[in-house]
C-alpha positions as CSV (number, residue, x, y, z in Angstrom):
1,M,0.0,0.0,0.0
2,V,1.1,3.6,-0.7
3,R,1.6,5.6,2.5
4,P,-1.0,8.4,2.9
5,L,0.8,11.6,3.6
6,R,-0.3,11.9,7.2
7,S,0.3,8.3,8.3
8,G,3.2,6.8,10.1
9,A,5.9,4.7,8.7
10,V,6.9,4.7,5.0
11,T,5.9,1.6,3.0
12,V,8.8,-0.4,1.6
13,H,8.5,-2.3,-1.7
14,R,10.8,-4.1,-4.1
15,A,11.9,-2.3,-7.3
16,P,9.6,-2.5,-10.3
17,E,11.6,-5.2,-12.0
18,H,8.4,-7.0,-13.4
19,G,6.2,-4.0,-14.0
20,Q,4.9,-3.7,-10.5
21,L,5.7,-1.1,-7.7
22,G,3.8,-2.1,-4.6
23,E,0.1,-2.0,-5.4
24,H,0.6,-0.1,-8.6
25,R,1.1,-1.7,-12.0
26,I,3.8,0.1,-14.0
27,L,2.5,0.9,-17.5
28,S,5.4,2.9,-19.0
29,V,8.3,5.3,-18.3
30,L,7.1,8.9,-18.6
31,G,10.6,10.4,-18.3
32,E,14.1,10.2,-16.8
33,G,16.5,12.8,-15.6
34,G,19.3,13.6,-13.3
35,Q,17.1,13.3,-10.2
36,G,15.1,10.2,-10.9
37,T,12.7,8.3,-13.1
38,V,8.9,9.0,-13.5
39,Y,6.6,6.1,-14.3
40,L,3.0,5.9,-15.4
41,G,1.2,3.6,-13.1
42,E,-2.2,2.3,-12.4
43,S,-3.8,1.7,-9.0
44,P,-5.9,-1.4,-8.2
45,G,-9.0,0.7,-8.7
46,G,-7.9,1.7,-12.3
47,L,-6.7,5.2,-11.4
48,R,-3.8,6.5,-13.5
49,V,-0.9,7.8,-11.4
50,A,2.6,9.2,-11.9
51,I,5.3,7.7,-9.7
52,K,8.5,9.5,-9.2
53,V,11.4,7.4,-7.9
54,L,14.6,9.2,-6.6
55,H,17.8,7.9,-8.2
56,R,19.8,5.4,-6.1
57,K,22.9,7.6,-5.9
58,L,21.0,10.5,-4.4
59,A,18.9,8.2,-2.2
60,A,22.1,6.8,-0.5
61,D,22.1,9.9,1.7
62,P,19.6,9.5,4.6
63,E,19.0,13.3,4.9
64,T,18.2,13.5,1.2
65,R,15.7,10.7,1.4
66,R,14.0,12.4,4.4
67,R,13.8,15.8,2.7
68,F,12.5,14.3,-0.5
69,L,9.6,12.8,1.3
70,R,9.1,15.9,3.4
71,E,8.8,17.9,0.2
72,A,5.9,15.7,-0.9
73,E,4.1,16.7,2.3
74,V,4.8,20.3,1.6
75,A,3.4,20.0,-1.9
76,A,0.3,18.4,-0.6
77,R,-0.5,21.7,1.3
78,V,-1.2,23.7,-1.8
79,A,-4.7,23.9,-3.4
80,A,-5.6,21.0,-5.6
81,F,-6.2,23.1,-8.7
82,C,-2.5,24.2,-8.8
83,T,-0.8,21.0,-9.4
84,A,-1.1,17.2,-9.7
85,R,-2.6,16.0,-6.4
86,I,-0.1,14.2,-4.2
87,I,-1.5,10.7,-3.3
88,G,1.2,9.2,-1.2
89,T,4.9,8.2,-0.7
90,G,6.9,5.1,-0.1
91,L,10.3,3.4,-0.4
92,V,11.5,0.9,-2.9
93,D,14.8,-0.8,-2.1
94,G,15.8,2.2,-0.1
95,Q,14.8,4.7,-2.9
96,P,11.9,7.1,-1.9
97,Y,9.1,7.6,-4.4
98,I,6.1,9.9,-4.6
99,V,2.8,9.0,-6.1
100,S,0.7,11.8,-7.6
101,E,-2.3,12.3,-9.8
102,Y,-1.5,11.7,-13.5
103,V,-2.3,14.8,-15.6
104,P,-2.4,13.9,-19.3
105,G,-1.3,16.6,-21.7
106,P,1.8,18.2,-23.2
107,S,4.1,20.4,-21.2
108,L,4.3,24.1,-22.2
109,D,7.8,23.4,-23.5
110,E,6.5,20.5,-25.8
111,L,3.5,22.5,-27.1
112,V,5.5,25.6,-28.0
113,R,8.2,23.5,-29.8
114,R,5.6,21.5,-31.6
115,D,3.0,24.2,-32.5
116,G,4.8,27.5,-32.0
117,P,4.4,30.4,-29.6
118,R,1.1,31.1,-27.8
119,T,-0.8,34.2,-28.9
120,G,-3.9,36.2,-28.1
121,S,-6.3,34.9,-25.5
122,G,-4.5,31.6,-25.2
123,L,-1.4,33.4,-24.0
124,E,-3.5,35.6,-21.6
125,R,-5.2,32.5,-20.1
126,L,-1.9,30.8,-19.7
127,A,-0.4,33.8,-17.8
128,V,-3.5,34.2,-15.5
129,S,-3.7,30.4,-14.8
130,T,-0.1,30.0,-13.9
131,L,-0.1,33.2,-11.8
132,T,-3.1,31.9,-9.9
133,A,-1.4,28.7,-9.2
134,L,1.8,30.4,-8.1
135,A,-0.1,32.8,-5.8
136,S,-1.8,29.8,-4.1
137,I,1.5,27.9,-3.8
138,H,3.3,31.0,-2.3
139,N,0.4,31.6,0.1
140,A,0.8,28.0,1.3
141,G,4.4,28.9,2.3
142,V,6.0,26.9,-0.6
143,V,8.8,28.1,-2.9
144,H,8.8,26.1,-6.2
145,R,12.4,26.7,-7.1
146,D,12.1,25.2,-10.6
147,I,9.4,27.0,-12.6
148,K,10.0,26.4,-16.3
149,P,8.0,25.5,-19.4
150,A,8.7,21.8,-18.9
151,N,7.0,21.9,-15.5
152,V,3.8,23.5,-16.7
153,I,1.4,20.7,-17.9
154,L,-1.5,21.8,-20.1
155,G,-4.0,19.3,-18.8
156,P,-7.6,18.8,-20.0
157,E,-8.9,21.2,-17.2
158,G,-6.2,23.8,-17.6
159,P,-2.5,24.4,-16.8
160,V,-1.1,22.8,-13.7
161,V,2.4,23.2,-12.2
162,I,4.3,20.1,-11.4
163,D,7.6,19.2,-9.6
164,F,7.5,22.1,-7.2
165,G,9.7,22.1,-4.2
166,I,11.5,18.9,-5.3
167,A,14.8,20.8,-6.0
168,R,14.9,21.8,-2.3
169,A,15.5,18.1,-1.5
170,F,18.9,18.1,-3.2
171,D,20.5,21.1,-1.4
172,H,22.0,18.9,1.3
173,V,24.2,16.9,-1.2
174,T,24.8,19.7,-3.6
175,T,28.4,20.8,-3.2
176,N,29.5,24.4,-2.9
177,T,30.3,24.3,-6.6
178,Q,27.0,22.9,-7.9
179,V,23.7,24.6,-8.6
180,T,20.7,22.5,-9.7
181,G,18.1,23.9,-12.1
182,T,17.5,24.8,-15.7
183,P,19.9,27.7,-16.5
184,S,17.6,29.7,-18.9
185,Y,14.9,30.0,-16.2
186,M,17.0,30.3,-13.0
187,S,17.0,33.6,-11.1
188,P,20.2,35.5,-10.3
189,E,20.0,34.6,-6.6
190,Q,20.1,30.9,-7.5
191,F,23.8,31.3,-8.4
192,A,24.7,33.1,-5.1
193,D,24.7,32.4,-1.4
194,R,21.3,33.9,-0.8
195,P,18.1,32.3,0.4
196,L,15.4,31.8,-2.2
197,T,12.0,33.4,-1.8
198,A,8.8,33.6,-3.8
199,A,10.6,36.3,-5.9
200,S,12.8,33.7,-7.4
201,D,9.8,31.9,-8.7
202,M,8.5,35.1,-10.2
203,F,11.7,35.6,-12.2
204,S,11.4,32.0,-13.5
205,W,7.7,32.5,-14.3
206,A,8.5,35.6,-16.4
207,G,11.2,33.7,-18.3
208,S,8.6,31.0,-19.0
209,M,6.1,33.5,-20.3
210,V,8.8,35.0,-22.7
211,F,9.3,31.5,-24.0
212,A,5.6,30.9,-24.4
213,A,5.1,34.1,-26.3
214,T,8.2,34.0,-28.5
215,G,9.6,30.5,-28.6
216,H,13.0,31.6,-27.2
217,S,14.5,32.4,-23.9
218,A,14.5,35.9,-22.3
219,F,18.3,35.5,-22.2
220,P,19.2,33.8,-25.5
221,G,22.6,32.3,-26.1
222,S,24.2,29.2,-27.7
223,A,26.4,28.5,-24.6
224,I,25.6,28.2,-20.9
225,P,28.1,30.9,-19.9
226,V,26.5,33.4,-22.3
227,V,23.0,32.6,-20.9
228,L,24.2,33.0,-17.4
229,H,26.0,36.2,-18.1
230,G,22.7,37.6,-19.5
231,I,20.8,36.5,-16.4
232,L,23.2,38.1,-14.1
233,N,24.0,41.3,-16.0
234,G,22.2,41.6,-19.3
235,R,18.8,43.0,-20.3
236,P,16.2,40.5,-21.2
237,D,14.8,40.2,-24.7
238,V,11.0,40.7,-24.3
239,S,10.5,42.3,-27.7
240,G,8.1,39.6,-28.8
241,V,5.9,39.7,-25.7
242,P,2.6,41.5,-26.4
243,E,0.9,44.2,-24.3
244,P,-0.2,44.2,-21.5
245,L,2.0,41.3,-20.5
246,R,5.3,42.8,-21.6
247,P,5.9,45.5,-18.9
248,L,4.9,43.1,-16.1
249,V,7.2,40.3,-17.4
250,L,10.0,42.8,-17.5
251,A,9.3,43.9,-13.9
252,C,9.5,40.3,-12.8
253,L,12.9,39.9,-14.5
254,A,14.5,42.5,-12.3
255,K,17.9,41.4,-11.0
256,D,17.0,42.4,-7.4
257,P,14.4,40.1,-5.8
258,A,13.0,43.0,-3.8
259,A,12.2,44.9,-7.0
260,R,10.0,42.1,-8.4
261,P,6.2,42.1,-7.9
262,S,4.5,39.2,-6.3
263,A,2.2,36.8,-8.1
264,D,-0.8,38.4,-6.4
265,Q,0.2,41.8,-7.7
266,V,0.8,40.7,-11.3
267,L,-2.4,38.8,-11.3
268,R,-4.3,41.9,-10.2
269,A,-2.6,44.0,-12.8
270,L,-3.3,41.6,-15.6
271,T,-7.0,41.4,-14.7
272,G,-7.5,45.1,-14.4
273,G,-7.5,45.5,-10.6
274,P,-6.0,48.6,-8.8
275,L,-2.4,48.4,-7.8
276,P,-0.5,50.5,-5.3
277,R,2.7,52.0,-6.5
278,P,4.8,52.6,-3.4
279,H,8.4,53.8,-3.6
280,S,11.0,51.1,-3.1
281,E,14.3,52.1,-1.7
282,H,15.8,49.1,-3.4
283,S,15.1,50.2,-6.9
284,I,15.5,53.1,-9.2
285,T,13.4,53.9,-12.2
286,N,14.8,54.1,-15.7
287,A,13.4,56.1,-18.7
288,S,10.8,53.5,-19.6
289,G,9.3,53.6,-16.1
290,L,10.4,50.1,-15.1
291,S,12.1,49.4,-11.9
292,R,15.9,48.7,-12.1
293,P,17.8,47.3,-9.0
294,R,20.7,49.3,-7.6
295,R,23.9,47.3,-7.8
296,S,27.4,48.2,-7.0
297,K,30.1,48.3,-9.6
298,G,32.0,45.6,-7.7
299,A,29.0,43.3,-7.7
300,V,28.5,43.7,-11.4
301,L,32.2,42.8,-12.1
302,A,32.0,39.8,-9.7
303,V,29.0,38.2,-11.3
304,A,30.3,39.0,-14.8
305,A,33.5,37.2,-14.1
306,G,31.6,34.3,-12.5
307,A,29.3,33.9,-15.4
308,T,32.1,33.5,-17.9
309,A,33.8,30.9,-15.7
310,L,30.8,28.5,-15.4
311,L,31.1,25.0,-16.8
312,V,28.6,22.2,-17.3
313,T,29.2,18.6,-16.2
314,A,26.6,15.9,-16.6
315,G,23.8,18.4,-16.7
316,V,24.8,20.0,-13.4
317,L,26.2,23.6,-13.4
318,V,29.6,23.8,-11.8
319,V,30.3,27.2,-10.3
320,P,33.6,28.4,-8.9
321,P,33.4,28.6,-5.0
322,W,34.4,32.3,-5.1
323,L,31.1,33.0,-7.0
324,S,28.6,30.7,-5.4
325,G,29.8,30.6,-1.8
326,R,28.6,27.7,0.4
327,E,25.2,26.3,-0.2
328,K,23.0,26.3,2.9
329,P,20.0,24.1,3.1
330,A,17.7,26.5,5.1
331,L,14.2,26.5,3.6
332,A,13.2,30.1,2.7
333,Q,9.6,30.9,3.3
334,A,7.4,32.2,0.5
335,N,6.8,35.9,0.2
336,Q,9.9,36.7,2.3
337,S,10.9,40.2,1.1
338,S,12.1,43.6,2.2
339,P,9.5,45.8,3.9
340,A,9.2,48.1,0.9
341,Q,7.0,46.8,-1.9
342,P,8.2,46.9,-5.5
343,S,6.7,49.4,-8.0
344,L,4.8,47.9,-10.9
345,P,4.7,49.5,-14.3
346,A,1.5,51.0,-15.4
347,V,-0.5,48.6,-17.6
348,A,-1.9,50.3,-20.7
349,K,-4.8,47.8,-21.1
350,P,-6.0,45.0,-18.8
351,L,-6.9,41.6,-20.2
352,S,-10.4,40.9,-21.3
353,S,-11.3,38.9,-18.2
354,S,-11.4,40.3,-14.7
355,V,-11.1,38.6,-11.3
356,A,-13.5,39.7,-8.6
357,K,-12.8,40.2,-4.9
358,P,-12.7,37.0,-2.8
359,L,-16.1,35.4,-2.3
360,R,-15.9,35.5,1.5
361,S,-14.8,39.1,1.9
362,P,-17.1,41.5,3.8
363,A,-19.7,42.9,1.4
364,A,-20.5,46.4,0.7
365,E,-24.1,47.4,0.2
366,P,-25.0,46.0,-3.2
367,S,-25.1,48.6,-5.9
368,R,-28.0,48.7,-8.3
369,P,-27.3,49.7,-11.9
370,P,-29.6,52.4,-13.2
371,T,-32.7,51.2,-14.9
372,A,-34.6,53.4,-17.2
373,K,-38.4,53.3,-17.1
374,P,-40.2,53.0,-20.4
375,S,-41.1,56.5,-21.7
376,R,-44.4,57.3,-23.2
377,S,-45.5,60.5,-24.9
378,S,-48.4,62.0,-23.0
379,A,-51.3,63.0,-25.2
380,A,-54.2,65.0,-23.6
381,K,-57.3,63.0,-23.0
382,P,-60.5,64.3,-24.5
383,S,-62.6,66.3,-22.1
384,R,-65.9,64.8,-21.2
385,S,-68.8,65.9,-19.1
386,P,-70.3,63.3,-16.8
387,T,-73.4,62.9,-19.0
388,A,-72.0,63.6,-22.5
389,K,-71.4,60.8,-24.9
390,P,-68.0,61.0,-26.6
391,S,-68.0,62.4,-30.1
392,R,-67.0,60.1,-32.9
393,S,-64.4,62.6,-33.9
394,T,-62.8,62.6,-30.4
395,A,-59.1,62.2,-30.7
396,V,-57.7,58.8,-29.8
397,K,-54.8,58.8,-27.2
398,S,-51.6,58.5,-29.1
399,V,-49.1,55.9,-27.8
400,Q,-45.5,55.7,-29.0
401,P,-43.4,52.5,-28.7
402,E,-41.6,51.8,-25.4
403,S,-38.0,52.7,-25.4
404,P,-35.7,49.7,-25.0
405,P,-34.7,48.5,-21.6
406,A,-31.6,49.9,-20.1
407,R,-28.4,47.9,-20.8
408,V,-27.3,45.7,-17.9
409,R,-23.7,46.1,-17.1
410,P,-21.8,43.4,-15.1
411,G,-20.7,44.8,-11.7
412,D,-19.1,43.6,-8.6
413,T,-22.6,42.6,-7.2
414,L,-25.6,41.3,-9.0
415,D,-29.1,43.0,-9.0
416,L,-31.8,40.6,-10.1
417,G,-34.2,43.5,-10.4
418,A,-32.4,44.7,-13.4
419,L,-33.7,41.7,-15.3
420,P,-37.4,41.8,-14.4
421,H,-38.8,39.2,-16.7
422,V,-38.9,35.7,-15.2
423,A,-38.4,33.0,-17.9
424,L,-37.9,30.0,-15.6
425,T,-38.5,29.3,-11.9
426,D,-38.5,25.8,-10.5
427,G,-38.2,24.8,-6.8
428,F,-38.6,21.1,-7.6
429,S,-41.4,20.7,-5.1
430,A,-43.0,18.1,-7.4
431,D,-41.7,15.9,-10.2
432,T,-40.9,18.4,-12.9
433,S,-38.4,16.2,-14.7
434,G,-40.7,16.2,-17.8
435,R,-40.0,19.9,-18.3
436,Y,-36.4,19.3,-19.1
437,A,-34.7,17.8,-22.1
438,T,-31.5,16.0,-21.0
439,Y,-28.3,16.0,-23.1
440,R,-25.1,14.0,-22.8
441,P,-22.1,16.2,-23.9
442,F,-19.5,13.3,-24.1
443,P,-19.9,9.7,-25.2
444,G,-17.6,8.5,-22.5
445,E,-19.8,9.8,-19.7
446,E,-23.3,8.5,-19.0
447,L,-26.5,10.5,-18.2
448,P,-27.2,10.6,-14.5
449,A,-30.2,8.8,-13.0
450,V,-32.6,11.7,-12.2
451,T,-35.2,12.0,-9.4
452,V,-37.1,15.2,-8.7
453,G,-39.3,16.2,-5.8
454,D,-39.3,17.4,-2.2
455,G,-37.3,20.5,-3.2
456,R,-34.5,18.6,-4.8
457,F,-33.3,17.7,-8.4
458,R,-31.0,14.7,-7.9
459,G,-28.5,13.3,-10.3
460,T,-26.9,9.9,-9.4
461,G,-24.4,7.5,-10.9
462,T,-21.9,4.8,-10.1
463,E,-19.9,5.6,-13.3
464,P,-18.8,9.0,-14.6
465,Y,-21.8,11.0,-15.7
466,F,-22.6,14.4,-17.2
467,G,-26.1,15.6,-17.9
468,L,-27.2,19.0,-19.2
469,M,-30.9,19.8,-18.4
470,A,-32.6,22.3,-20.8
471,G,-35.9,23.8,-19.6
472,G,-38.7,24.9,-21.8
473,K,-38.0,28.7,-22.1
474,T,-35.6,30.0,-24.7
475,L,-33.2,32.9,-24.6
476,A,-35.1,35.9,-25.8
477,S,-32.5,38.6,-25.1
478,D,-28.8,39.2,-25.2
479,Q,-29.2,40.4,-21.6
480,A,-30.2,37.4,-19.5
481,L,-29.4,35.6,-16.3
482,S,-29.4,31.9,-15.4
483,V,-29.2,30.9,-11.7
484,V,-29.0,27.6,-9.8
485,T,-29.0,26.9,-6.0
486,I,-26.6,24.2,-4.9
487,G,-28.1,21.4,-2.7
488,A,-25.3,19.0,-2.1
489,F,-22.1,17.8,-3.8
490,A,-21.0,14.2,-4.2
491,E,-18.0,14.8,-1.9
492,T,-16.2,11.8,-3.2
493,G,-12.9,13.6,-3.8
494,Q,-12.9,12.5,-7.4
495,R,-11.9,14.7,-10.3
496,E,-15.5,15.6,-11.3
497,D,-18.0,17.0,-8.7
498,S,-19.4,19.9,-10.6
499,V,-22.6,22.0,-11.1
500,F,-23.2,23.9,-14.4
501,V,-25.7,26.8,-15.1
502,G,-26.5,28.7,-18.3
503,W,-28.2,28.1,-21.7
504,I,-28.3,24.8,-23.6
505,K,-29.2,24.0,-27.1
506,D,-28.0,20.4,-27.1
507,G,-25.0,18.3,-26.1
508,R,-22.8,20.1,-28.6
509,D,-24.0,23.7,-28.2
510,Y,-24.2,25.3,-24.8
511,A,-22.9,28.4,-22.9
512,T,-22.4,27.7,-19.2
513,A,-20.6,28.7,-16.0
514,W,-19.5,25.8,-13.7
515,Y,-18.1,25.1,-10.3
516,N,-15.9,22.1,-9.5
517,N,-16.2,21.2,-5.8
518,T,-13.2,18.9,-5.7
519,R,-10.8,21.5,-7.1
520,G,-12.4,24.5,-5.7
521,T,-12.4,26.3,-9.0
522,T,-14.9,27.9,-11.4
523,G,-14.9,28.7,-15.1
524,F,-16.9,28.6,-18.3
525,D,-17.7,26.1,-20.9
526,V,-18.9,27.6,-24.2
527,R,-19.4,25.1,-27.0
528,V,-20.4,25.8,-30.6
529,N,-21.0,23.0,-33.1
530,G,-19.0,20.7,-30.8
531,E,-16.0,23.0,-30.6
532,F,-15.1,24.7,-27.3
533,L,-14.4,28.5,-27.4
534,D,-11.2,29.7,-25.7
535,V,-12.8,31.1,-22.5
536,A,-11.6,31.5,-18.9
537,D,-11.4,28.6,-16.5
538,Q,-9.7,27.4,-13.3
539,I,-10.5,30.5,-11.2
540,P,-10.3,29.8,-7.5
541,A,-13.6,29.9,-5.6
542,T,-15.4,28.3,-2.7
543,L,-19.1,27.4,-2.8
544,E,-21.1,25.5,-0.3
545,P,-24.6,23.9,-0.2
546,G,-27.2,26.6,-0.1
547,D,-25.0,29.0,-2.2
548,R,-26.2,30.1,-5.6
549,L,-24.2,30.1,-8.9
550,A,-25.3,32.4,-11.7
551,V,-24.1,33.4,-15.1
552,L,-25.0,36.8,-16.7
553,L,-25.1,37.3,-20.5
554,T,-24.5,40.9,-21.6
555,G,-24.0,41.1,-25.3
556,E,-20.7,39.2,-26.1
557,T,-19.6,38.6,-22.5
558,L,-20.4,36.1,-19.8
559,T,-20.0,37.0,-16.1
560,S,-20.2,34.4,-13.4
561,Y,-21.5,35.3,-9.9
562,A,-21.9,33.4,-6.6
563,Q,-24.2,34.3,-3.7
564,H,-23.2,33.4,-0.1
565,A,-25.0,34.5,3.0
566,G,-27.3,36.7,0.9
567,T,-24.5,38.6,-0.8
568,W,-23.6,38.3,-4.5
569,R,-20.0,38.5,-5.6
570,R,-18.7,38.6,-9.2
571,L,-16.3,35.6,-9.9
572,Y,-15.1,36.3,-13.5
573,T,-15.9,37.9,-16.8
574,T,-15.0,36.4,-20.2
575,S,-15.6,37.2,-23.8
576,I,-17.8,34.9,-26.0
577,A,-17.6,36.8,-29.2
578,G,-19.3,34.9,-32.0
579,A,-21.3,32.5,-29.8
580,L,-24.7,34.0,-29.2
581,T,-24.6,36.7,-31.9
582,T,-28.2,36.9,-33.2
583,A,-31.7,36.6,-32.0
584,E,-32.2,33.6,-34.2
585,I,-29.3,31.8,-32.7
586,R,-30.3,32.7,-29.1
587,G,-33.8,31.5,-29.7
588,R,-32.4,27.9,-30.0
589,F,-30.9,28.0,-26.5
590,R,-32.9,27.3,-23.4
591,Y,-32.3,28.1,-19.7
592,G,-30.9,25.2,-17.8
593,F,-28.2,23.6,-15.6
594,G,-26.0,20.6,-15.5
595,L,-24.6,17.9,-13.1
596,R,-21.3,16.1,-13.6
597,A,-19.6,13.7,-11.3
598,T,-17.1,10.8,-11.3
599,T,-19.5,8.9,-9.0
600,G,-22.1,9.7,-6.4
601,T,-25.1,12.1,-6.1
602,I,-25.3,15.9,-6.7
603,T,-28.4,17.9,-6.0
604,V,-29.7,21.4,-6.8
605,T,-32.7,23.0,-5.0
606,R,-33.8,25.7,-7.4
607,A,-33.3,26.9,-11.0
608,E,-34.2,30.4,-12.2
609,G,-33.9,32.3,-15.5
610,R,-34.4,36.0,-16.1
611,S,-34.0,38.6,-18.8
612,T,-34.7,42.2,-19.6
613,R,-37.6,41.3,-22.0
614,P,-40.1,38.5,-22.3
């Protein structure tokens, strides 16, 4: 058995000589490197897993083995959406191994080399998703230390960061002339006798974004010494990085860790949030408005000399002792920085999507967008005496058409009164299952078994299921709202435990917002003719039974909201240009919701649809 992370002794097994590692059947080798081998395995229950086994040479040191296993426990502290979930650890012939969730998909490095640089909204989503993961990792007190394109897996549910913290396990046996890592994405402080903080990850993240946008390193060079000289002293090449990402990437590539913004700060800047611009005594500002660290002439000469003297042996950087100093194994805490906060460059234009305030933050009084009352021209009524009959020639009251309803604008809170026409309301007090057409989006997932009544709409299955329920009312306006109240989740801990809400044509055409209870994330699924639009997903959120999930359509945007304790909060806004463009197309979509689970029962207690016109 694999040892759960909070249990006692480590499980010991024989090496996988015959395709078996403990309870896991070994299917193939996923990769090999200087630190170990990663296998694709399968649990007795059929779950695909990744098993990383530390190399025998490194495992010979007891302290290294202990720290390797401790890093798995540290990794398990971060939010599940950030990375491949850690399942357990063990020992095989004295070699420690880590079992984690297997995330299928190419790495960012593989994808860019195969298909070319990322552009447009795809690049924006990548930046926001990886920043969200880094912010969560850092807030958990973990420093990754090896952020690079090869460690970003583009899984079916969005990017995840893998292998974080593992490099920390090798400090104890790394000599004072060795530095582990991938040179092109290492921070300057990784080559010096300085503790690593979250700022080091931000430098590596910025280098990874340059590669994603351009296909080349921020510090290009054909030889390792040239690359390292650029990291330590040169200006990064960010000419191919588009706005608004470029100035923020450049700020993260500052030589001085104290001058780099945090993941939270960059995320707020990219999504249009306000940012303080305090003065930092550790940086000066150049003509372009970007922060530049102060460095003494002596320091510049020292690192320049060191960079040219670096050699590479068996994939490990060999650094002269007079440059690197003595490696110390102390674990630096995330977000450790100087008291002064770095200045961020002004961003000319935020990304199209915006992240709202945390769902659980104290709420201000909800603001109501102005609603215009229909105007009518007032014509004088004909005067009549109490006994007189109206003349045939009496003027008829003139009535002009009503002016169109005021446009609804997505705000930080949600005002249901701005959409007065109720298209759907169902509290499931009786069996109303006949009102809904049920669709199965994917052949590999069954429809749930449905029971309705007693204030519950229940979906149940012992195999993976996904059902979209379309009600009888169609989408009559490009300003509409679909709401569902959460009853209970399956709570099985499996990958799928999700509720959807929105508008459904069939299993190949729908526009929905969703919440995944297992991962604690929300996002959108917009599908047209079976093809998914490139919309936002994997946004952190926390919903509970009794909370409400809503999606607001306003023209060519969708905005998701959640209500907790009577207060609505915006979750995210994304563009759906080209999806629900005309009244004819919208008329084919109906208000509805969806249930998706790996196994178990999900319930909702109310469904509602509203719009600005009947």
